[in-house]
C-alpha positions in Angstrom: 0.0 0.0 0.0 1.4 3.4 -1.0 1.8 6.2 1.6 2.5 8.9 -1.1 -0.1 10.8 -3.0 2.2 13.2 -4.9 5.8 13.4 -6.1 7.2 16.9 -6.8 10.2 17.3 -9.1 12.5 20.2 -9.4 12.9 20.7 -13.2 16.2 22.2 -14.3 19.0 20.3 -12.6 16.9 17.4 -11.5 14.7 16.1 -14.3 16.9 18.0 -16.8 20.6 18.7 -16.3 21.6 21.8 -18.2 23.6 23.4 -15.4 27.0 22.9 -16.8 25.9 24.6 -20.0 24.1 27.4 -18.2 27.3 28.0 -16.2 29.3 28.2 -19.4 26.9 30.8 -20.9 27.3 33.0 -17.7 31.1 32.3 -17.6 31.5 33.5 -21.2 29.7 36.7 -20.3 32.0 37.2 -17.3 35.0 36.7 -19.6 33.8 39.6 -21.8 34.5 41.8 -18.8 38.0 40.2 -18.3 37.0 38.1 -15.2 36.7 34.4 -14.7 33.6 32.9 -13.0 34.8 30.2 -10.7 32.5 27.1 -10.4 32.5 27.5 -6.6 31.2 31.0 -6.9 28.5 29.8 -9.3 27.4 27.0 -6.9 27.1 29.4 -3.9 25.3 32.2 -5.7 22.8 30.3 -7.9 20.9 28.8 -5.0 18.1 31.2 -5.6 17.8 33.1 -8.9 20.6 33.8 -11.4 20.8 37.6 -11.2 22.8 37.4 -8.0 25.7 36.8 -10.4 25.5 40.3 -11.7 26.1 41.6 -8.2 29.2 39.5 -8.2 30.2 40.9 -11.5 29.7 44.4 -10.2 31.8 43.5 -7.2 34.8 42.3 -9.2 34.6 45.0 -11.9 33.6 47.9 -9.7 31.1 49.0 -12.4 27.3 49.0 -12.5 25.9 46.1 -14.6 23.1 46.5 -17.1 21.2 43.4 -15.9 18.7 43.4 -18.7 21.5 43.5 -21.4 23.5 40.8 -19.6 20.5 38.5 -19.2 19.8 39.0 -23.0 23.4 38.0 -23.8 23.1 34.9 -21.6 19.8 34.1 -23.1 21.2 34.1 -26.6 24.1 31.9 -25.5 21.8 29.5 -23.7 19.5 29.2 -26.7 22.6 28.2 -28.8 24.1 25.8 -26.3 20.9 24.2 -24.9 19.2 23.3 -28.2 20.3 19.7 -28.1 20.0 18.9 -24.4 17.3 16.7 -23.0 16.2 14.6 -20.0 18.5 12.6 -17.8 18.9 8.8 -18.0 16.0 7.0 -16.3 13.7 10.0 -16.0 11.1 8.7 -18.4 11.1 5.3 -16.6 10.5 6.9 -13.2 7.8 9.2 -14.5 6.1 6.2 -16.2 6.3 4.3 -12.9 4.7 7.3 -11.0 1.9 7.4 -13.5 1.4 3.6 -13.3 1.0 3.9 -9.5 -1.7 6.5 -9.9 0.3 9.2 -8.0 0.1 12.9 -8.9 3.2 14.6 -10.1 4.2 18.2 -10.2 7.0 20.6 -11.1 8.5 23.0 -8.6 11.1 25.2 -10.1 13.0 28.5 -9.5 12.8 29.0 -13.3 10.1 30.8 -15.2 7.1 28.9 -16.4 8.0 29.7 -20.0 11.5 28.2 -19.6 10.1 25.1 -18.0 7.4 24.6 -20.6 9.9 25.1 -23.5 12.5 22.6 -22.3 9.9 20.2 -20.9 8.6 19.9 -24.5 12.1 19.5 -25.8 12.9 16.7 -23.4 9.6 14.9 -24.0 8.5 15.7 -20.4 5.7 18.2 -21.1 2.6 16.1 -20.4 1.1 14.6 -17.2 1.8 17.3 -14.7 -0.8 17.8 -12.0 0.7 21.2 -10.9 3.5 23.4 -12.1 4.8 26.0 -9.6 7.5 28.5 -10.8 9.3 31.4 -9.2 9.0 33.5 -12.4 11.8 35.8 -11.2 10.3 36.5 -7.8 13.1 36.1 -5.3 10.7 35.9 -2.3 9.1 32.8 -3.8 12.3 31.1 -4.8 14.1 28.3 -3.0 15.5 27.9 -0.4 12.2 29.5 0.8 9.5 26.8 1.1 6.8 28.9 -0.7 6.8 27.0 -4.0 6.3 23.7 -2.2 3.6 25.1 0.0 1.8 26.4 -3.1 2.2 23.0 -4.8 0.7 21.2 -1.8 -2.2 23.6 -1.7 -2.8 23.2 -5.5 -3.0 19.4 -5.0 -4.9 19.5 -1.8 -2.7 17.1 0.1 -0.8 17.3 3.4 3.0 17.6 3.4 3.5 14.1 4.9 1.8 12.6 1.8 4.4 14.1 -0.7 8.0 13.4 -1.7 10.3 15.9 -3.5 13.1 15.1 -5.9 15.8 17.8 -5.8 19.4 18.3 -6.9 20.9 21.0 -4.8 21.2 22.0 -1.1 18.9 25.0 -1.5 16.2 22.8 -3.1 16.5 20.1 -0.4 16.2 22.8 2.2 13.1 24.3 0.7 11.3 20.9 0.6 12.3 20.0 4.1 11.2 23.4 5.4 7.8 22.7 3.8 7.6 19.4 5.8 8.1 17.2 2.7 10.4 14.2 2.6 13.2 14.7 0.0 15.2 12.5 -2.4 18.4 14.0 -3.7 19.8 13.2 -7.2 22.8 15.4 -7.8 23.6 16.7 -11.3 26.9 17.5 -13.0 27.4 20.7 -11.1 26.1 19.6 -7.6 27.6 16.1 -7.4 30.3 17.4 -5.0 28.0 19.5 -2.8 26.7 18.4 0.6 23.2 17.0 0.3 23.1 15.5 3.8 19.8 17.1 4.6 18.0 14.9 2.1 16.2 11.8 3.4 17.6 9.7 0.6 20.2 10.1 -2.1 20.6 8.3 -5.4 23.5 9.0 -7.9 21.1 8.8 -10.9 17.5 8.2 -11.8 18.5 4.8 -13.0 19.1 3.8 -9.4 15.7 5.0 -8.1 13.7 2.4 -6.1 10.3 4.0 -6.6 8.2 1.2 -5.1 10.4 1.4 -2.0 9.9 5.1 -1.8 6.2 5.1 -2.1 5.5 1.8 -0.4 5.8 3.0 3.2 9.5 2.0 3.8 11.3 4.4 6.1 13.3 7.0 4.2 16.6 7.7 5.7 19.8 9.3 4.6 22.3 6.8 3.2 25.4 6.4 5.3 28.8 7.2 3.7 29.6 3.5 3.8 26.4 2.7 1.9 27.2 5.4 -0.7 30.6 4.0 -1.1 29.1 0.6 -1.9 27.0 2.0 -4.7 28.2 0.5 -8.0 30.2 3.0 -10.0 31.9 3.0 -13.3 35.4 1.7 -13.3 38.0 4.2 -12.1 40.6 5.6 -14.4 43.2 3.1 -13.1 40.8 0.1 -13.6 40.1 1.2 -17.1 43.7 1.6 -17.9 44.4 -1.9 -16.7 41.5 -3.3 -18.8 42.7 -1.4 -21.9 46.0 -3.4 -21.8 44.0 -6.5 -22.7 41.7 -5.3 -25.5 42.6 -6.8 -28.8 42.1 -3.4 -30.3 41.4 -0.2 -28.4 37.9 1.0 -28.0 37.0 4.7 -28.1 37.8 6.8 -25.1 34.1 7.5 -24.4 32.7 5.5 -21.5 29.0 5.2 -21.5 26.7 4.4 -18.5 23.2 4.3 -19.9 20.8 5.0 -22.7 17.1 5.9 -23.1 15.2 6.3 -26.3 17.4 8.0 -29.0 19.9 9.2 -26.4 23.1 7.7 -25.0 24.7 8.9 -21.7 28.4 9.1 -20.9 30.1 8.7 -17.6 31.2 12.3 -17.6 27.5 13.5 -17.8 27.4 14.2 -21.6 24.3 13.2 -23.5 24.4 12.2 -27.2 21.7 11.8 -29.8 22.6 8.5 -31.5 22.2 8.9 -35.2 23.2 5.3 -35.8 20.9 3.6 -33.2 23.7 1.5 -31.8 25.1 0.4 -35.1 21.5 0.0 -36.4 20.7 -2.7 -33.8 18.4 -0.6 -31.6 15.3 -0.1 -33.8 13.3 0.8 -30.7 16.1 2.8 -29.1 17.9 2.3 -25.8 16.2 0.5 -22.9 12.7 0.4 -24.5 10.5 -0.4 -21.4 8.4 -3.0 -23.1 11.5 -4.9 -24.4 13.2 -4.6 -21.0 10.1 -6.0 -19.3 9.6 -9.0 -21.7 13.3 -9.9 -21.5 13.2 -9.7 -17.7 10.1 -12.0 -17.6 11.5 -14.5 -20.1 14.9 -14.6 -18.4 13.2 -15.8 -15.3 11.8 -18.8 -17.2 14.2 -19.9 -19.9 17.1 -18.1 -21.6 18.5 -20.7 -24.0 17.9 -24.3 -24.9 19.3 -26.5 -27.7 17.6 -25.5 -31.0 16.4 -29.1 -31.4 13.4 -28.3 -29.2 10.4 -26.1 -29.6 9.7 -23.2 -27.2 6.7 -20.9 -27.1 8.6 -17.7 -28.1 10.2 -19.4 -31.1 7.0 -20.9 -32.3 5.2 -17.6 -32.0 8.1 -15.7 -33.7 8.2 -18.1 -36.6 4.5 -17.7 -37.2 4.7 -13.9 -36.9 7.6 -13.6 -39.3 5.8 -15.7 -41.9 2.8 -13.4 -41.5 4.6 -10.1 -42.0 6.9 -11.2 -44.8 6.2 -11.1 -48.5 3.6 -13.8 -49.3 6.0 -16.1 -51.2 8.4 -16.4 -48.2 6.7 -19.1 -46.2 9.6 -20.8 -44.4 11.6 -19.3 -41.5 15.1 -20.3 -40.4 16.0 -18.8 -37.0 19.2 -20.8 -36.3 21.5 -18.0 -37.4 23.4 -16.0 -34.8 24.3 -13.0 -36.8 23.6 -11.2 -40.1 26.9 -12.5 -41.6 25.9 -16.0 -40.6 22.5 -15.6 -42.2 23.9 -14.4 -45.5 26.3 -17.3 -45.6 23.5 -19.7 -44.9 21.4 -18.2 -47.7 24.3 -18.7 -50.1 24.6 -22.4 -49.0 20.9 -22.9 -49.5 21.0 -21.4 -53.0 24.1 -23.5 -53.9 22.5 -26.8 -52.7 19.2 -26.1 -54.6 20.6 -24.9 -57.9 23.6 -27.2 -57.9 25.6 -24.2 -59.0 28.4 -22.4 -57.2 28.9 -18.7 -58.1 27.6 -15.7 -56.2 26.9 -12.3 -57.8 27.2 -9.3 -55.4 27.4 -5.5 -55.9 30.2 -3.0 -55.7 30.1 -1.3 -52.2 28.0 -4.2 -50.9 28.4 -5.1 -47.2 27.3 -8.6 -46.5 29.1 -9.4 -43.3 32.3 -10.1 -41.4 32.8 -13.9 -41.8 35.6 -14.9 -44.1 33.0 -16.0 -46.7 31.0 -12.8 -46.6 34.1 -10.6 -46.5 35.0 -12.2 -49.9 31.5 -11.6 -51.2 31.3 -8.0 -50.0 32.4 -5.1 -52.2 35.5 -3.0 -51.6 38.9 -4.5 -52.0 40.3 -3.2 -48.7 38.1 -5.7 -46.9 39.6 -8.7 -48.7 43.2 -7.4 -48.8 44.5 -9.0 -45.6 43.2 -12.5 -46.3 44.9 -14.9 -48.7 41.8 -17.0 -49.4 38.2 -15.9 -50.2 34.9 -17.4 -51.1 35.5 -18.8 -54.6 33.3 -17.9 -57.6 32.2 -14.4 -56.4 31.5 -11.9 -59.2 31.3 -8.2 -58.2 29.1 -6.0 -60.5 28.5 -2.2 -60.5 25.9 -1.1 -58.1 23.0 1.2 -59.1 24.6 4.4 -57.9 23.1 7.0 -60.1 25.1 9.9 -58.6 28.3 8.1 -59.7 27.1 5.8 -62.4 29.7 3.3 -63.4 28.5 3.4 -67.0 28.3 7.3 -67.0 24.7 7.2 -68.0 21.7 9.5 -67.2 18.8 7.8 -65.5 16.2 9.1 -68.0 18.0 7.4 -70.9 20.1 4.6 -69.4 17.6 1.8 -69.9 18.9 0.3 -66.6 22.2 -0.7 -68.2 23.4 -1.6 -64.7 21.0 -4.6 -64.8 21.4 -5.5 -68.4 25.2 -5.7 -68.2 25.0 -8.3 -65.4 24.3 -10.7 -68.2 27.7 -9.9 -69.6 29.4 -10.5 -66.2 27.6 -13.9 -65.9 28.6 -14.9 -69.5 32.2 -13.7 -69.3 33.4 -13.2 -65.7 31.7 -16.2 -63.9 32.0 -19.9 -64.4 28.6 -19.8 -66.0 27.1 -21.5 -62.9 25.6 -18.7 -60.9 23.6 -19.9 -57.8 22.4 -16.5 -56.5 22.5 -12.8 -56.6 22.8 -11.3 -53.0 22.3 -7.6 -52.5 21.1 -5.0 -50.0 18.0 -3.3 -51.5 19.6 -0.1 -50.1 23.3 -0.4 -49.4 24.0 0.1 -45.7 27.7 0.4 -45.1 28.3 1.1 -48.8 26.9 4.6 -48.7 23.1 4.5 -48.5 22.7 4.0 -52.3 19.0 3.9 -53.2 18.4 2.1 -56.4 16.4 3.8 -59.2 12.8 2.9 -59.9 12.5 -0.4 -61.8 16.0 -1.6 -60.9 15.0 -4.4 -58.5 12.1 -5.5 -60.7 14.4 -5.8 -63.7 17.0 -7.7 -61.6 14.4 -10.2 -60.4 13.3 -10.8 -64.0 16.9 -11.4 -65.0 17.3 -13.9 -62.1 14.2 -15.8 -63.0 15.2 -16.0 -66.7 18.5 -17.5 -65.8 17.4 -19.8 -62.9 19.3 -17.7 -60.3 18.1 -17.3 -56.7 17.6 -13.6 -55.8 18.5 -12.9 -52.1 17.7 -9.6 -50.4 20.0 -8.8 -47.5 17.5 -6.9 -45.3 19.7 -7.0 -42.2 19.8 -3.1 -42.1 16.7 -2.3 -44.2 14.3 -4.7 -42.5 11.7 -4.3 -39.7 10.5 -0.7 -40.4 13.7 1.1 -41.3 12.3 2.2 -44.7 8.8 3.0 -43.2 7.6 -0.4 -44.4 8.2 -3.8 -42.7 10.8 -4.6 -45.3 12.5 -2.7 -48.2 11.0 -5.4 -50.4 7.6 -4.0 -49.5 8.8 -0.4 -50.2 10.0 -1.3 -53.7 7.3 -3.8 -54.4 9.6 -6.7 -55.2 9.5 -10.1 -53.5 12.9 -11.9 -53.5 13.3 -15.7 -53.5 15.1 -15.5 -50.1 15.6 -12.8 -47.5 18.0 -12.5 -44.6 17.4 -10.4 -41.5 18.9 -9.5 -38.2 20.0 -6.3 -36.3 16.8 -4.3 -35.7 14.6 -7.4 -35.0 16.0 -7.5 -31.5 14.4 -4.1 -30.8 16.7 -2.9 -28.1 19.9 -4.8 -28.9 19.1 -8.5 -28.4 21.1 -10.5 -31.0 19.0 -12.4 -33.5 19.2 -13.2 -37.2 17.7 -15.6 -39.7 16.5 -16.4 -43.2 13.2 -16.4 -45.0 12.8 -18.6 -48.0 10.3 -19.9 -50.6 8.9 -23.3 -50.0 10.9 -24.8 -52.9 14.2 -23.9 -51.2 13.7 -26.0 -48.0 15.5 -29.2 -47.3 19.1 -28.2 -46.5 20.1 -30.1 -43.4 20.4 -28.2 -40.2 24.0 -29.1 -39.5 25.0 -27.2 -42.6 23.4 -23.9 -41.6 22.8 -23.8 -37.9 24.7 -21.8 -35.3 25.3 -22.5 -31.6 23.3 -19.5 -30.3 20.8 -19.4 -33.2 17.2 -19.6 -32.0 18.0 -18.0 -28.6 14.8 -18.0 -26.6 15.5 -14.7 -24.8 16.2 -12.9 -28.2 13.1 -14.5 -29.7 10.9 -13.1 -26.9 12.4 -9.6 -27.5 11.9 -10.0 -31.3 8.3 -11.0 -30.9 7.6 -7.9 -28.8 9.5 -5.8 -31.3 7.2 -7.0 -34.2 4.2 -6.3 -32.1 5.3 -2.7 -31.4 6.3 -2.1 -35.1 2.9 -3.5 -36.2 0.8 -1.2 -34.1 -1.4 1.4 -35.9 0.6 4.5 -36.8 4.1 3.2 -36.0 5.3 2.7 -39.6 3.4 5.8 -40.7 5.4 7.8 -38.1 8.6 6.4 -39.5 7.6 7.5 -43.0 6.5 10.9 -41.8 9.5 11.6 -39.6 11.9 10.3 -42.3 10.4 12.5 -45.0 10.6 15.5 -42.6 14.3 14.8 -41.8 15.1 14.2 -45.5 13.5 17.6 -46.4 15.3 19.5 -43.7 18.7 17.9 -44.6 18.2 18.6 -48.3 17.4 22.3 -47.4 20.6 22.3 -45.3 22.6 20.8 -48.2 21.8 23.8 -50.4 23.7 25.9 -47.9 26.7 23.6 -47.3 29.1 23.4 -50.3 30.6 20.1 -49.4 27.3 18.2 -49.2 26.6 16.9 -52.7 23.5 14.9 -52.0 21.1 13.7 -49.3 19.4 10.5 -50.1 17.3 7.9 -48.4 14.0 6.2 -47.6 12.2 6.3 -44.2 14.8 6.7 -41.5 17.7 5.3 -43.6 19.4 8.4 -44.8 22.9 9.3 -46.0 24.7 12.6 -46.4 27.2 12.5 -49.3 30.3 14.5 -48.6 32.6 15.8 -51.3 35.7 18.0 -51.7 35.9 21.3 -53.7 36.1 19.4 -57.0 33.1 17.3 -56.2 35.0 14.2 -55.5 34.2 11.9 -52.6 36.0 13.2 -49.5 36.4 10.4 -46.8 38.8 12.5 -44.8 36.3 15.3 -44.3 33.5 12.8 -43.7 35.5 11.2 -40.8 36.4 14.6 -39.5 32.7 15.5 -39.3 31.8 12.3 -37.6 34.5 12.9 -34.9 33.5 16.6 -34.5 29.9 15.4 -34.1 30.5 14.3 -30.6 31.3 17.9 -29.6 27.8 18.8 -30.9 26.1 16.0 -29.0 25.8 13.6 -32.0 27.0 10.0 -32.5 27.6 9.5 -36.2 29.0 6.7 -38.3 30.5 6.9 -41.8 30.3 4.5 -44.8 32.8 1.8 -45.7 34.4 1.7 -42.2 35.8 5.2 -42.6 36.9 4.6 -46.2 33.6 6.1 -47.6 32.2 9.6 -47.9 28.7 9.2 -46.5 27.5 10.2 -43.0 24.8 7.7 -42.0 21.7 9.1 -40.4 19.7 6.2 -39.0 18.2 7.0 -35.6 15.9 4.7 -33.7 12.5 4.2 -35.4 10.7 5.6 -32.3 12.1 9.1 -33.1 9.5 11.8 -32.7 9.1 15.0 -34.8 10.5 16.9 -31.8 13.6 14.6 -31.6 14.0 14.9 -35.3 14.1 18.7 -35.0 16.7 18.3 -32.2 18.8 16.0 -34.5 18.5 18.2 -37.5 19.4 21.3 -35.5 22.5 19.6 -34.2 23.5 18.4 -37.7 23.0 21.9 -39.0 25.3 23.4 -36.4 27.9 20.7 -37.1 27.9 21.2 -40.9 27.7 25.0 -40.8 30.5 25.1 -38.2 32.8 23.4 -40.7 31.6 25.1 -43.9 
């Protein structure tokens, strides 16, 4: 039984952590007058309302400050710096749990109501508030005075003992306690070192919050120093240095501690919008609550079993995949452990059924990391270190209209890129081609979208010559194009389809093959993998398909994707080194060139690295050898988050141009 009727949250600093950036905006203003603003002065003066800082500026300069002008300078800086910030890790989970428990929630903030409303919308925290109490510049109302909390209690009509406050600073804790309200402290990047001993309870982040314990009548008491020391923390610098000695190759310096939705959070407090959705594995973003819940529930029953046996999640997933796939693909193979594994299995199936050996793939194609698929993939640098490759692979030009291999114009080319494949089969292969394997839209190869009619013509060629057409939908599948599969978007049903990555929803590893009935019969020991058919991953995949299939989900992907594409194309017209923005749904690429219009991988990599300074995680094509920035955020992206991403990309590109 709960003993709490309302939870009151401080906004800026607690639900949202912009304080380091706000400090920077004020510090830059101080520097205009030749004076540094120390962090300790900031922490002591901003306990109530910011303008106290101008008294400090007057003290150190000996001059009278024009407060209105100074505030306007700060406002402009903050608007520039705060555009990409959002909520803290775990906030949405805690707010969802508050709502699920039927508890009122309110905001109590020293900021203005306009400020709170604006950034609450930006963080996706705008809805569901029972009361919003703001100081609106009135120092008499501001914390550490208890007035805002007293007003919030009166608005909700509840006694102080039935409320809990979440705060980030000593002044906020003091205000709540003076109003008779129990208080939970969650420090932010600027208050982590401050004394918050007056709080009844302290957590280091929202991800640690035990909400059922807080509202369920358990006594709230301040954690002892020993208990705080026992709180799990990220490895110290020394521990990390020791670990780095043993990595086969060194990872990036960034150390991450959590993720939520389209955002990833670093140990140092920075927040990044992930434009590549965890290497395109997180179709539903970080820590999707429904995926987390189904994985937790399934893990308590069965995580893995030999693929010889049936399980409820696997049976249900096989049926669901057959239901959502093109009508001719009626058989499902779920015993693959990765996309590379699935593609290799598809080649084996085609070879067994046709009795032929050769494989046709495309320039720039990326089919996987196994030795066989490295040999089948495009780009010589991937094959160079290895003395042996999959025999009988024929690489043919891809349908890259911007850089047409045949130097044709689409209006008059007659799809020469398909017609000439006949010549490659007749003169460059053994004449015994088992299959053509391609990504409907190249993923790592540069987001090349084929022209209208290309895939239809390719299927006709394959059927005329008895060749199996395989679509690698490992990156394009499960909603990425705004349709369940790219095959649906282009209106072409292949003879086989491989899938993986996004089917796991929130990062669970799963892959497989869909085939026509006629292609069954290859024995399992030829195409099965040890961890294929994992029960935990199957449960996550089933929930992922349910979510993607809900009314409006794919429509939102199409709408948001079209919006992002339009915004980036408008931006491209103002950036001289962007030659083209192309894509379908939320699978978009930005083509980067030098002054002579030639692909510029060096600038592309520079932009991706610089993106982190702008709060963006970006990946480039061809493992850094290509010239395309890949923009493929989680499919749950909202229009508001799309604006945030496009604003950040605009700042990045314009800062370089």
